[in-house]
C-alpha positions as CSV (number, residue, x, y, z in Angstrom):
1,X,113.4,106.2,64.2
2,X,112.9,107.7,67.7
3,X,113.7,111.3,68.6
4,X,115.4,112.0,71.6
5,X,115.7,115.8,73.2
6,X,118.5,116.8,75.5
7,X,120.1,120.2,76.5
8,X,124.0,120.5,75.7
9,X,126.4,123.1,76.9
10,X,126.8,125.9,74.3
11,X,130.7,124.6,73.7
12,X,129.4,121.1,73.0
13,X,127.0,122.3,70.3
14,X,129.7,124.6,68.8
15,X,131.9,121.5,68.5
16,X,129.2,119.1,67.0
17,X,128.3,122.0,64.8
18,X,131.8,122.2,63.7
19,X,132.2,118.6,62.8
20,X,129.0,118.5,61.0
21,X,130.1,121.7,58.7
22,X,133.4,120.0,58.2
23,X,131.9,116.7,57.3
24,X,129.1,118.5,55.3
25,X,126.3,116.2,57.5
26,X,123.8,117.2,60.1
27,X,124.4,117.7,63.8
28,X,122.1,114.7,64.2
29,X,124.1,112.7,62.1
30,X,127.2,113.5,63.9
31,X,125.6,112.7,67.4
32,X,124.2,109.5,66.5
33,X,127.7,108.3,65.1
34,X,129.4,109.2,68.3
35,X,126.7,107.4,70.5
36,X,127.0,104.5,68.2
37,X,130.9,104.5,68.4
38,X,130.6,105.0,72.3
39,X,128.1,102.1,72.6
40,X,130.0,99.7,70.8
41,X,133.1,100.3,72.8
42,X,131.2,100.3,75.8
43,X,129.6,96.6,75.0
44,X,132.7,95.1,73.1
45,X,134.6,92.9,75.9
46,X,137.9,93.4,76.0
47,X,140.2,90.8,74.1
48,X,143.7,89.6,75.0
49,X,145.8,89.0,77.9
50,X,146.7,91.8,80.3
51,X,150.2,91.6,78.7
52,X,148.7,92.7,75.2
53,X,146.6,95.2,76.7
54,X,148.9,97.0,78.4
55,X,151.9,96.0,76.1
56,X,152.6,99.7,75.1
57,X,153.3,100.4,78.6
58,X,155.8,97.3,79.2
59,X,159.1,98.5,79.6
60,X,158.0,102.3,79.9
61,X,159.6,103.0,83.3
62,X,163.0,102.5,84.7
63,X,164.0,100.7,87.9
64,X,165.1,97.5,89.2
65,X,163.8,94.4,87.1
66,X,163.1,92.2,90.4
67,X,161.2,95.1,92.2
68,X,158.2,92.7,92.7
69,X,159.7,90.0,94.3
70,X,163.2,90.9,95.6
71,X,163.4,91.2,99.7
72,X,165.8,94.0,99.4
73,X,163.2,96.3,97.6
74,X,160.3,94.9,99.8
75,X,162.0,96.3,103.1
76,X,159.7,98.5,104.8
77,X,157.0,98.3,102.7
78,X,153.3,98.2,104.6
79,X,155.0,99.3,107.9
């Protein structure tokens, strides 16, 4: 296992310490787990259509349903 040294702001160190105490683990283990979760997220391609990925946003706004293609709503846009 490799060793990595880094500088952390006091607030971040305190948060890591609190998590380690709550989980009854070491700060190193907390940081390893957090880095692993981040790296998995960053290297996993998104799956699904745009609709599936933004599905919770669909219907969350109010307004005319034909906003994107109705000439009346586009009048003056881009002028």
